[in-house]
N, C-alpha and C positions, 0 to 999 in steps of 0.2 A: 397235350398235355396227357400224360395218363391218367385214366379218370380216377385210378386209386390214389395218384399224390396228388392230386386236384384237390380231393374227398379230405384228406391227411392236412394238407393246408389251410383248406377252409375253416376246421374241426378239429385243431391240435387238442390231442390227450394231454392236459397239466399236470395233469397227479397221477405218478405211479404207485401202486404199494401191494406189499404183500406184508406177510407176517416178521420178514426179517428188516427191510427198508421203505424208504420213502422216498421217492424222486419224485421233484417238482421242475417243469422245465420253466423258465421265467424268459418269455418271449413277449412282444407285447404288440408284433403284428409277424406275419409267415413272408409278406412280399416286400422286396426293397427295389429302390428304383438303382440302374445304373451307375456305381460310385459312389453310393450312399452305404457306410458304414453297415456290417451286422453285426447289431449289439444282442446277445441274450447271452445267458448261462443257464447250469443247472444245479439246483443242490439235492446232497444226498445225507439223508440221515438214517442211522443205523437204531430200528426201534423194536429188535429182538430182547431177549428176555437177559443177555447177560451183560453184566457191567462193559465189556466189550469183546471184540473177534479183530481176528488177523483172517484180512484176505491175501489174499496171494495172486499174483500174476504182475504185466507190467504197470510202470508209475502212471501209466495211463489207462485208467477203469470207467471213463466216462467219454464217448463219444461221440461224435455228431457227425452228419450227414448233411450235404449242399448239395441242391438241384433248382434248376430250372426247369424242372419235367421234360426237356428236349436234348440240348447239346452238354449242357455246363453237369459232371456230376462228380464231385466231389467226397469220396467214397474215406468211410472210417477209416483209421489206421492204427496200429498199435507198435509197439517197439517187441523186442524178444527176450527182455531179460525177465527176470523173476523175483520179486519182490516183496515179501511182507509189507502190507500199509495195517495200520491201528485203527481199527473204528470205536469210538465210547459211545454208549449209549445214549443217544439223545443229541448229541453233537451236530452238527448242520455243519456242511462241508459245501462250499461254494468252488464248481465250476464253469470259471469264464469260455466262451467260443473264443478261438483264434482258429486261424488258415497255418495250414500245415500241408503240404504234399509235395511231389514230383511230376518232374514230366522230361521227355527225353526231347533233346535238340532235334531231332530228325522229326518229331511231331509238328505235322502240318502248323498246328496251333498253339506250336513254342510262345510265340509273343503273347499272345491272348494268357498262357497260364502263366508266364515270368512277368506279367504287367499284376495278375490275380494274386498273386501269392506276395 
């Protein structure tokens, strides 16, 4: 396993904060058994000075990545539409993890990815 990924999995940073936002990773563990549901989420709170702000981008603005550090690598992706999302000061939004992705029928691992998604 990549040493950087191994270190991150052993000591995940659960709170990310700057002068505008606070994001918390809500996860009890970073390793899961085969077939075990992956249950975690992120919460985002706007903590800036304005009563509210609009952020522009895709509907999905919290992205997750999953890897076993070897073969499995579910990259974070986003759709291409642009929309405004209003965030009010102090209001926390919860974003659960869910699996989403695609694969080619010609992929030698297509059976795995079909079952995974």
